[in-house]
mmJSON file of the N, C-alpha and C atoms, coordinates in Angstrom:
{"data_MODEL":{"atom_site":{
"group_PDB":["ATOM","ATOM","ATOM","ATOM","ATOM","ATOM","ATOM","ATOM","ATOM","ATOM","ATOM","ATOM","ATOM","ATOM","ATOM","ATOM","ATOM","ATOM","ATOM","ATOM","ATOM","ATOM","ATOM","ATOM","ATOM","ATOM","ATOM","ATOM","ATOM","ATOM","ATOM","ATOM","ATOM","ATOM","ATOM","ATOM","ATOM","ATOM","ATOM","ATOM","ATOM","ATOM","ATOM","ATOM","ATOM","ATOM","ATOM","ATOM","ATOM","ATOM","ATOM","ATOM","ATOM","ATOM","ATOM","ATOM","ATOM","ATOM","ATOM","ATOM","ATOM","ATOM","ATOM","ATOM","ATOM","ATOM","ATOM","ATOM","ATOM","ATOM","ATOM","ATOM","ATOM","ATOM","ATOM","ATOM","ATOM","ATOM","ATOM","ATOM","ATOM","ATOM","ATOM","ATOM","ATOM","ATOM","ATOM","ATOM","ATOM","ATOM","ATOM","ATOM","ATOM","ATOM","ATOM","ATOM","ATOM","ATOM","ATOM","ATOM","ATOM","ATOM","ATOM","ATOM","ATOM","ATOM","ATOM","ATOM","ATOM","ATOM","ATOM","ATOM","ATOM","ATOM","ATOM","ATOM","ATOM","ATOM","ATOM","ATOM","ATOM","ATOM","ATOM","ATOM","ATOM","ATOM","ATOM","ATOM","ATOM","ATOM","ATOM","ATOM","ATOM","ATOM","ATOM","ATOM","ATOM","ATOM","ATOM","ATOM","ATOM","ATOM","ATOM","ATOM","ATOM","ATOM","ATOM","ATOM","ATOM","ATOM","ATOM","ATOM","ATOM","ATOM","ATOM","ATOM","ATOM","ATOM","ATOM","ATOM","ATOM","ATOM"],
"id":[1,2,3,4,5,6,7,8,9,10,11,12,13,14,15,16,17,18,19,20,21,22,23,24,25,26,27,28,29,30,31,32,33,34,35,36,37,38,39,40,41,42,43,44,45,46,47,48,49,50,51,52,53,54,55,56,57,58,59,60,61,62,63,64,65,66,67,68,69,70,71,72,73,74,75,76,77,78,79,80,81,82,83,84,85,86,87,88,89,90,91,92,93,94,95,96,97,98,99,100,101,102,103,104,105,106,107,108,109,110,111,112,113,114,115,116,117,118,119,120,121,122,123,124,125,126,127,128,129,130,131,132,133,134,135,136,137,138,139,140,141,142,143,144,145,146,147,148,149,150,151,152,153,154,155,156,157,158,159,160,161,162],
"type_symbol":["N","C","C","N","C","C","N","C","C","N","C","C","N","C","C","N","C","C","N","C","C","N","C","C","N","C","C","N","C","C","N","C","C","N","C","C","N","C","C","N","C","C","N","C","C","N","C","C","N","C","C","N","C","C","N","C","C","N","C","C","N","C","C","N","C","C","N","C","C","N","C","C","N","C","C","N","C","C","N","C","C","N","C","C","N","C","C","N","C","C","N","C","C","N","C","C","N","C","C","N","C","C","N","C","C","N","C","C","N","C","C","N","C","C","N","C","C","N","C","C","N","C","C","N","C","C","N","C","C","N","C","C","N","C","C","N","C","C","N","C","C","N","C","C","N","C","C","N","C","C","N","C","C","N","C","C","N","C","C","N","C","C"],
"label_atom_id":["N","CA","C","N","CA","C","N","CA","C","N","CA","C","N","CA","C","N","CA","C","N","CA","C","N","CA","C","N","CA","C","N","CA","C","N","CA","C","N","CA","C","N","CA","C","N","CA","C","N","CA","C","N","CA","C","N","CA","C","N","CA","C","N","CA","C","N","CA","C","N","CA","C","N","CA","C","N","CA","C","N","CA","C","N","CA","C","N","CA","C","N","CA","C","N","CA","C","N","CA","C","N","CA","C","N","CA","C","N","CA","C","N","CA","C","N","CA","C","N","CA","C","N","CA","C","N","CA","C","N","CA","C","N","CA","C","N","CA","C","N","CA","C","N","CA","C","N","CA","C","N","CA","C","N","CA","C","N","CA","C","N","CA","C","N","CA","C","N","CA","C","N","CA","C","N","CA","C","N","CA","C","N","CA","C","N","CA","C"],
"label_alt_id":[null,null,null,null,null,null,null,null,null,null,null,null,null,null,null,null,null,null,null,null,null,null,null,null,null,null,null,null,null,null,null,null,null,null,null,null,null,null,null,null,null,null,null,null,null,null,null,null,null,null,null,null,null,null,null,null,null,null,null,null,null,null,null,null,null,null,null,null,null,null,null,null,null,null,null,null,null,null,null,null,null,null,null,null,null,null,null,null,null,null,null,null,null,null,null,null,null,null,null,null,null,null,null,null,null,null,null,null,null,null,null,null,null,null,null,null,null,null,null,null,null,null,null,null,null,null,null,null,null,null,null,null,null,null,null,null,null,null,null,null,null,null,null,null,null,null,null,null,null,null,null,null,null,null,null,null,null,null,null,null,null,null],
"label_comp_id":["MET","MET","MET","GLY","GLY","GLY","LYS","LYS","LYS","GLY","GLY","GLY","THR","THR","THR","PRO","PRO","PRO","SER","SER","SER","LYS","LYS","LYS","SER","SER","SER","GLY","GLY","GLY","GLY","GLY","GLY","LYS","LYS","LYS","LYS","LYS","LYS","THR","THR","THR","HIS","HIS","HIS","ILE","ILE","ILE","ILE","ILE","ILE","CYS","CYS","CYS","ARG","ARG","ARG","ARG","ARG","ARG","CYS","CYS","CYS","GLY","GLY","GLY","LYS","LYS","LYS","HIS","HIS","HIS","ALA","ALA","ALA","TYR","TYR","TYR","HIS","HIS","HIS","ILE","ILE","ILE","ARG","ARG","ARG","LYS","LYS","LYS","LYS","LYS","LYS","ARG","ARG","ARG","CYS","CYS","CYS","ALA","ALA","ALA","ALA","ALA","ALA","CYS","CYS","CYS","GLY","GLY","GLY","TYR","TYR","TYR","GLY","GLY","GLY","ARG","ARG","ARG","LYS","LYS","LYS","GLU","GLU","GLU","ARG","ARG","ARG","ARG","ARG","ARG","ARG","ARG","ARG","ASN","ASN","ASN","TYR","TYR","TYR","SER","SER","SER","TRP","TRP","TRP","SER","SER","SER","LYS","LYS","LYS","ARG","ARG","ARG","HIS","HIS","HIS","HIS","HIS","HIS"],
"label_asym_id":["A","A","A","A","A","A","A","A","A","A","A","A","A","A","A","A","A","A","A","A","A","A","A","A","A","A","A","A","A","A","A","A","A","A","A","A","A","A","A","A","A","A","A","A","A","A","A","A","A","A","A","A","A","A","A","A","A","A","A","A","A","A","A","A","A","A","A","A","A","A","A","A","A","A","A","A","A","A","A","A","A","A","A","A","A","A","A","A","A","A","A","A","A","A","A","A","A","A","A","A","A","A","A","A","A","A","A","A","A","A","A","A","A","A","A","A","A","A","A","A","A","A","A","A","A","A","A","A","A","A","A","A","A","A","A","A","A","A","A","A","A","A","A","A","A","A","A","A","A","A","A","A","A","A","A","A","A","A","A","A","A","A"],
"label_entity_id":["1","1","1","1","1","1","1","1","1","1","1","1","1","1","1","1","1","1","1","1","1","1","1","1","1","1","1","1","1","1","1","1","1","1","1","1","1","1","1","1","1","1","1","1","1","1","1","1","1","1","1","1","1","1","1","1","1","1","1","1","1","1","1","1","1","1","1","1","1","1","1","1","1","1","1","1","1","1","1","1","1","1","1","1","1","1","1","1","1","1","1","1","1","1","1","1","1","1","1","1","1","1","1","1","1","1","1","1","1","1","1","1","1","1","1","1","1","1","1","1","1","1","1","1","1","1","1","1","1","1","1","1","1","1","1","1","1","1","1","1","1","1","1","1","1","1","1","1","1","1","1","1","1","1","1","1","1","1","1","1","1","1"],
"label_seq_id":[1,1,1,2,2,2,3,3,3,4,4,4,5,5,5,6,6,6,7,7,7,8,8,8,9,9,9,10,10,10,11,11,11,12,12,12,13,13,13,14,14,14,15,15,15,16,16,16,17,17,17,18,18,18,19,19,19,20,20,20,21,21,21,22,22,22,23,23,23,24,24,24,25,25,25,26,26,26,27,27,27,28,28,28,29,29,29,30,30,30,31,31,31,32,32,32,33,33,33,34,34,34,35,35,35,36,36,36,37,37,37,38,38,38,39,39,39,40,40,40,41,41,41,42,42,42,43,43,43,44,44,44,45,45,45,46,46,46,47,47,47,48,48,48,49,49,49,50,50,50,51,51,51,52,52,52,53,53,53,54,54,54],
"pdbx_PDB_ins_code":[null,null,null,null,null,null,null,null,null,null,null,null,null,null,null,null,null,null,null,null,null,null,null,null,null,null,null,null,null,null,null,null,null,null,null,null,null,null,null,null,null,null,null,null,null,null,null,null,null,null,null,null,null,null,null,null,null,null,null,null,null,null,null,null,null,null,null,null,null,null,null,null,null,null,null,null,null,null,null,null,null,null,null,null,null,null,null,null,null,null,null,null,null,null,null,null,null,null,null,null,null,null,null,null,null,null,null,null,null,null,null,null,null,null,null,null,null,null,null,null,null,null,null,null,null,null,null,null,null,null,null,null,null,null,null,null,null,null,null,null,null,null,null,null,null,null,null,null,null,null,null,null,null,null,null,null,null,null,null,null,null,null],
"Cartn_x":[140.977,140.434,139.772,139.057,138.225,138.624,138.21,138.683,138.713,139.66,140.029,142.036,141.724,143.579,144.253,143.722,144.14,144.692,143.998,144.844,144.968,145.673,147.132,147.847,148.117,149.316,150.426,149.881,151.191,152.076,151.447,151.954,153.206,154.526,155.649,155.446,156.794,156.816,157.329,156.921,157.377,158.634,157.622,157.993,158.363,159.505,159.742,160.309,160.616,161.326,162.196,161.889,163.474,163.762,165.41,166.85,166.825,166.471,166.682,165.565,163.802,162.927,162.3,162.529,161.574,160.108,159.804,158.295,158.388,157.572,157.398,157.238,158.131,158.26,159.072,159.791,161.828,161.394,160.874,161.032,162.333,161.959,162.968,164.015,162.691,163.368,164.352,163.428,164.286,164.768,165.619,165.918,166.132,164.942,164.757,164.285,163.592,162.907,161.386,160.255,159.028,158.611,158.896,158.537,159.531,161.093,162.179,162.901,163.397,164.179,165.267,165.385,166.816,167.131,168.447,168.937,168.71,167.637,167.794,169.198,168.515,168.732,169.812,170.551,171.342,170.375,170.099,169.005,166.943,166.588,165.234,164.636,163.755,162.263,160.851,161.22,160.411,159.759,158.206,157.646,156.575,156.83,155.594,153.953,153.984,152.53,152.311,153.368,152.773,153.174,153.531,152.921,151.904,151.823,150.66,150.179,149.068,148.984,147.914,147.473,146.898,146.503],
"Cartn_y":[-36.59,-35.226,-33.881,-33.369,-31.897,-30.666,-29.804,-28.915,-27.661,-26.591,-25.176,-25.127,-24.803,-24.344,-25.731,-26.955,-28.125,-29.042,-28.29,-30.195,-28.961,-27.293,-26.896,-26.713,-27.134,-26.92,-27.672,-28.989,-29.977,-30.706,-30.415,-31.095,-31.024,-29.333,-29.115,-28.859,-29.435,-28.813,-27.353,-26.593,-25.124,-25.126,-26.068,-25.666,-27.134,-27.395,-28.636,-28.648,-29.917,-29.507,-28.68,-27.793,-26.987,-28.032,-27.486,-28.209,-27.712,-26.486,-25.489,-26.091,-26.246,-25.743,-26.846,-27.304,-28.954,-28.503,-27.482,-27.168,-27.451,-27.378,-27.946,-26.471,-25.218,-24.194,-23.383,-24.271,-23.78,-24.205,-23.018,-22.742,-23.372,-24.632,-25.135,-24.052,-22.755,-21.963,-20.561,-20.525,-19.294,-19.219,-20.343,-21.048,-20.646,-20.364,-19.859,-20.135,-20.215,-20.876,-19.818,-20.143,-18.914,-18.535,-20.108,-20.104,-19.391,-20.001,-19.824,-18.417,-18.919,-17.541,-18.3,-19.435,-20.256,-19.841,-19.659,-19.377,-18.054,-17.051,-15.563,-14.727,-15.009,-14.148,-15.673,-15.279,-16.32,-16.085,-15.041,-15.155,-15.217,-16.124,-16.872,-15.922,-15.956,-14.996,-15.287,-13.93,-14.284,-12.437,-12.798,-11.171,-11.357,-10.008,-9.921,-10.222,-10.028,-10.42,-12.019,-12.44,-14.487,-15.125,-14.244,-14.82,-15.421,-16.641,-16.924,-15.898,-15.79,-14.96,-15.556,-16.276,-17.278,-16.208],
"Cartn_z":[-45.129,-44.073,-44.816,-44.063,-44.507,-45.534,-45.829,-46.27,-45.052,-45.537,-44.182,-43.869,-42.807,-42.655,-41.655,-41.068,-41.456,-42.104,-43.366,-44.467,-45.591,-45.206,-46.207,-45.009,-43.383,-43.002,-44.116,-43.847,-44.574,-43.484,-41.767,-40.925,-40.641,-40.81,-40.568,-39.109,-38.212,-37.224,-36.868,-36.02,-35.565,-34.232,-33.601,-32.327,-31.907,-31.465,-30.463,-29.554,-28.376,-27.165,-26.309,-26.126,-25.81,-24.684,-24.556,-23.758,-22.692,-22.567,-21.199,-20.285,-21.015,-20.109,-19.825,-21.192,-21.455,-21.855,-22.286,-23.068,-24.679,-24.889,-26.732,-27.028,-27.051,-27.638,-28.259,-28.797,-29.394,-30.496,-31.363,-32.798,-33.551,-34.661,-35.184,-35.99,-36.715,-38.35,-36.958,-36.025,-35.421,-34.328,-34.47,-32.822,-31.752,-31.227,-29.928,-29.795,-28.407,-27.176,-26.558,-27.164,-27.062,-26.011,-24.519,-23.263,-22.188,-22.53,-21.492,-22.342,-23.916,-24.294,-24.697,-24.86,-25.259,-26.491,-26.393,-27.871,-28.045,-26.947,-27.671,-26.693,-25.33,-24.232,-23.192,-22.247,-21.458,-20.614,-19.6,-18.737,-18.895,-18.2,-18.442,-18.53,-20.009,-19.916,-19.158,-18.421,-17.762,-16.877,-17.158,-16.982,-15.933,-14.81,-14.129,-13.995,-15.21,-15.708,-15.864,-16.375,-17.089,-15.461,-14.356,-12.8,-12.067,-12.028,-11.147,-9.776,-10.091,-8.358,-7.513,-6.745,-6.358,-4.568],
"occupancy":[1.0,1.0,1.0,1.0,1.0,1.0,1.0,1.0,1.0,1.0,1.0,1.0,1.0,1.0,1.0,1.0,1.0,1.0,1.0,1.0,1.0,1.0,1.0,1.0,1.0,1.0,1.0,1.0,1.0,1.0,1.0,1.0,1.0,1.0,1.0,1.0,1.0,1.0,1.0,1.0,1.0,1.0,1.0,1.0,1.0,1.0,1.0,1.0,1.0,1.0,1.0,1.0,1.0,1.0,1.0,1.0,1.0,1.0,1.0,1.0,1.0,1.0,1.0,1.0,1.0,1.0,1.0,1.0,1.0,1.0,1.0,1.0,1.0,1.0,1.0,1.0,1.0,1.0,1.0,1.0,1.0,1.0,1.0,1.0,1.0,1.0,1.0,1.0,1.0,1.0,1.0,1.0,1.0,1.0,1.0,1.0,1.0,1.0,1.0,1.0,1.0,1.0,1.0,1.0,1.0,1.0,1.0,1.0,1.0,1.0,1.0,1.0,1.0,1.0,1.0,1.0,1.0,1.0,1.0,1.0,1.0,1.0,1.0,1.0,1.0,1.0,1.0,1.0,1.0,1.0,1.0,1.0,1.0,1.0,1.0,1.0,1.0,1.0,1.0,1.0,1.0,1.0,1.0,1.0,1.0,1.0,1.0,1.0,1.0,1.0,1.0,1.0,1.0,1.0,1.0,1.0,1.0,1.0,1.0,1.0,1.0,1.0],
"B_iso_or_equiv":[0.0,0.0,0.0,0.0,0.0,0.0,0.0,0.0,0.0,0.0,0.0,0.0,0.0,0.0,0.0,0.0,0.0,0.0,0.0,0.0,0.0,0.0,0.0,0.0,0.0,0.0,0.0,0.0,0.0,0.0,0.0,0.0,0.0,0.0,0.0,0.0,0.0,0.0,0.0,0.0,0.0,0.0,0.0,0.0,0.0,0.0,0.0,0.0,0.0,0.0,0.0,0.0,0.0,0.0,0.0,0.0,0.0,0.0,0.0,0.0,0.0,0.0,0.0,0.0,0.0,0.0,0.0,0.0,0.0,0.0,0.0,0.0,0.0,0.0,0.0,0.0,0.0,0.0,0.0,0.0,0.0,0.0,0.0,0.0,0.0,0.0,0.0,0.0,0.0,0.0,0.0,0.0,0.0,0.0,0.0,0.0,0.0,0.0,0.0,0.0,0.0,0.0,0.0,0.0,0.0,0.0,0.0,0.0,0.0,0.0,0.0,0.0,0.0,0.0,0.0,0.0,0.0,0.0,0.0,0.0,0.0,0.0,0.0,0.0,0.0,0.0,0.0,0.0,0.0,0.0,0.0,0.0,0.0,0.0,0.0,0.0,0.0,0.0,0.0,0.0,0.0,0.0,0.0,0.0,0.0,0.0,0.0,0.0,0.0,0.0,0.0,0.0,0.0,0.0,0.0,0.0,0.0,0.0,0.0,0.0,0.0,0.0],
"pdbx_formal_charge":[null,null,null,null,null,null,null,null,null,null,null,null,null,null,null,null,null,null,null,null,null,null,null,null,null,null,null,null,null,null,null,null,null,null,null,null,null,null,null,null,null,null,null,null,null,null,null,null,null,null,null,null,null,null,null,null,null,null,null,null,null,null,null,null,null,null,null,null,null,null,null,null,null,null,null,null,null,null,null,null,null,null,null,null,null,null,null,null,null,null,null,null,null,null,null,null,null,null,null,null,null,null,null,null,null,null,null,null,null,null,null,null,null,null,null,null,null,null,null,null,null,null,null,null,null,null,null,null,null,null,null,null,null,null,null,null,null,null,null,null,null,null,null,null,null,null,null,null,null,null,null,null,null,null,null,null,null,null,null,null,null,null],
"auth_seq_id":[1,1,1,2,2,2,3,3,3,4,4,4,5,5,5,6,6,6,7,7,7,8,8,8,9,9,9,10,10,10,11,11,11,12,12,12,13,13,13,14,14,14,15,15,15,16,16,16,17,17,17,18,18,18,19,19,19,20,20,20,21,21,21,22,22,22,23,23,23,24,24,24,25,25,25,26,26,26,27,27,27,28,28,28,29,29,29,30,30,30,31,31,31,32,32,32,33,33,33,34,34,34,35,35,35,36,36,36,37,37,37,38,38,38,39,39,39,40,40,40,41,41,41,42,42,42,43,43,43,44,44,44,45,45,45,46,46,46,47,47,47,48,48,48,49,49,49,50,50,50,51,51,51,52,52,52,53,53,53,54,54,54],
"auth_comp_id":["MET","MET","MET","GLY","GLY","GLY","LYS","LYS","LYS","GLY","GLY","GLY","THR","THR","THR","PRO","PRO","PRO","SER","SER","SER","LYS","LYS","LYS","SER","SER","SER","GLY","GLY","GLY","GLY","GLY","GLY","LYS","LYS","LYS","LYS","LYS","LYS","THR","THR","THR","HIS","HIS","HIS","ILE","ILE","ILE","ILE","ILE","ILE","CYS","CYS","CYS","ARG","ARG","ARG","ARG","ARG","ARG","CYS","CYS","CYS","GLY","GLY","GLY","LYS","LYS","LYS","HIS","HIS","HIS","ALA","ALA","ALA","TYR","TYR","TYR","HIS","HIS","HIS","ILE","ILE","ILE","ARG","ARG","ARG","LYS","LYS","LYS","LYS","LYS","LYS","ARG","ARG","ARG","CYS","CYS","CYS","ALA","ALA","ALA","ALA","ALA","ALA","CYS","CYS","CYS","GLY","GLY","GLY","TYR","TYR","TYR","GLY","GLY","GLY","ARG","ARG","ARG","LYS","LYS","LYS","GLU","GLU","GLU","ARG","ARG","ARG","ARG","ARG","ARG","ARG","ARG","ARG","ASN","ASN","ASN","TYR","TYR","TYR","SER","SER","SER","TRP","TRP","TRP","SER","SER","SER","LYS","LYS","LYS","ARG","ARG","ARG","HIS","HIS","HIS","HIS","HIS","HIS"],
"auth_asym_id":["A","A","A","A","A","A","A","A","A","A","A","A","A","A","A","A","A","A","A","A","A","A","A","A","A","A","A","A","A","A","A","A","A","A","A","A","A","A","A","A","A","A","A","A","A","A","A","A","A","A","A","A","A","A","A","A","A","A","A","A","A","A","A","A","A","A","A","A","A","A","A","A","A","A","A","A","A","A","A","A","A","A","A","A","A","A","A","A","A","A","A","A","A","A","A","A","A","A","A","A","A","A","A","A","A","A","A","A","A","A","A","A","A","A","A","A","A","A","A","A","A","A","A","A","A","A","A","A","A","A","A","A","A","A","A","A","A","A","A","A","A","A","A","A","A","A","A","A","A","A","A","A","A","A","A","A","A","A","A","A","A","A"],
"auth_atom_id":["N","CA","C","N","CA","C","N","CA","C","N","CA","C","N","CA","C","N","CA","C","N","CA","C","N","CA","C","N","CA","C","N","CA","C","N","CA","C","N","CA","C","N","CA","C","N","CA","C","N","CA","C","N","CA","C","N","CA","C","N","CA","C","N","CA","C","N","CA","C","N","CA","C","N","CA","C","N","CA","C","N","CA","C","N","CA","C","N","CA","C","N","CA","C","N","CA","C","N","CA","C","N","CA","C","N","CA","C","N","CA","C","N","CA","C","N","CA","C","N","CA","C","N","CA","C","N","CA","C","N","CA","C","N","CA","C","N","CA","C","N","CA","C","N","CA","C","N","CA","C","N","CA","C","N","CA","C","N","CA","C","N","CA","C","N","CA","C","N","CA","C","N","CA","C","N","CA","C","N","CA","C","N","CA","C","N","CA","C"],
"pdbx_PDB_model_num":[1,1,1,1,1,1,1,1,1,1,1,1,1,1,1,1,1,1,1,1,1,1,1,1,1,1,1,1,1,1,1,1,1,1,1,1,1,1,1,1,1,1,1,1,1,1,1,1,1,1,1,1,1,1,1,1,1,1,1,1,1,1,1,1,1,1,1,1,1,1,1,1,1,1,1,1,1,1,1,1,1,1,1,1,1,1,1,1,1,1,1,1,1,1,1,1,1,1,1,1,1,1,1,1,1,1,1,1,1,1,1,1,1,1,1,1,1,1,1,1,1,1,1,1,1,1,1,1,1,1,1,1,1,1,1,1,1,1,1,1,1,1,1,1,1,1,1,1,1,1,1,1,1,1,1,1,1,1,1,1,1,1]
}}}
């Protein structure tokens, strides 16, 4: 491995697969999902700006 940020990180996992939404966004230390808000709120995290328009 060379120099730089990847070599310094140490390979610790920050996010794992979420139990509720199945995305790889559940933060281990914070105990909450970045994608659906599991562990933070009962209702799912969703915003109008994140919806896909076609």
